[in-house]
N, C-alpha and C positions, 0 to 999 in steps of 0.2 A: 650235799648233793653233788654227784659226780658230773663233771662237764668235760667234754672233749671237743675242742674247736679247731677244725682244720682250715688252713689257708695256703695260698701260694699257687693255686691252679691258674690255668689260663690257656690261651691259644698259642701254639708253638709249631714251627715248621718241622718236618721230619729231619732228624739229626740234631735237633736242638736240645736244650736242657731246661729243667725247672727244678726248684727246690721247694718242697712242701714242708709245712710246719704244722704241728699239732700241740696246742696248749692244753694242759691237763690240770684240772683242779678237783678237789673233793676226795682225793685218795692219796696215800703215801707213795708218791710217784717212784721214788728210788727203790721201793720194795717190790715193784711189779715188772714183769716182762711186758713188752709192748709189741704191737704189730700194725702193719699197714695192709689194708685190703683195697680191692677195687671191684667195681661192678660196671661192666659195659652194657649198653642197651641190649635187652633181650637175653642176657646171660646171667648166670648166678654170680654172686659175690665170691671172689677168690682172694686167698691170702697171698701176698707178694713178698713180704719181708717181716722178720721178727728180730727182736733184740732182747737179750736177757738182762737181768739186773746188773750182771757183771760186764755187760757189753759184748757178749758173744752174739754173732749174727747168723741168720740163715735166709736163703732167698729161693723163690720159685725159679725153676729152670728158665722160664720165659724172660726173666729180668736179670739173671745172674750175669755179673760182669758189666752191667749198665747202671743198675740202681745201687745206692748205698744208704743204709739206715743208720742213724746215729741218735744219741740222746744227750741231753744236757740236764742233769739232775738238779742243778742249781736254778734252772729256769723252768723246771717241770715241763719240758718240751721234748718231743721226739720229731726227728726230721727224716725226710726221704729225698735224697739227691738223685735226680733222674737225668741221665745222659743218653745220648744217641737214641733219642725217642723215635718211636715208630708209630704209624697210624693205628696199629693194633693195641697200642698203649692207651688209646682214647677210652676214658671211663671216668666215673666219679670215684675219687679216692677217699678212703676213710681210715682213721686210726681207731684202735681199741686196745684194751689190755689183751694179753695173750695168756691163756686161751680167751677168746672174745666173750664178752658178756652181752647178752641180748639187750639189756636196758642201758647200755653205755653208748650206743651208736649216736654219732652226731649228724650234722647235715652233710658232711663231706665237702670236697672241693673238686670242681670239674676240671679235667685235663683233656684238652682236645689237640690232637696232633694232625695237622693238615696243611697242605700247601695252598 
């Protein structure tokens, strides 16, 4: 059974940083591309970053230069380092394989950027 468990969210002031983690089990992690998505209240879920099996990364324009996606194949974990956070980054953040599989979504982790 595939499980993706996100953690690391919280309340942070504008300009602050957070590091999200996603622990993956039930799949051959090193063989799949991964992505981080987010969903803000009243908005559709959006893809913010991806990382291939080989470590190549891609970012949405809204987070480019501020967020960094990374993976540790030994730990079956993908990370999202978020710097210079803005109130508009407030959302529930989810990881998934890339392209996303509908039946793999986890609970997500809430990120709130507010003073």
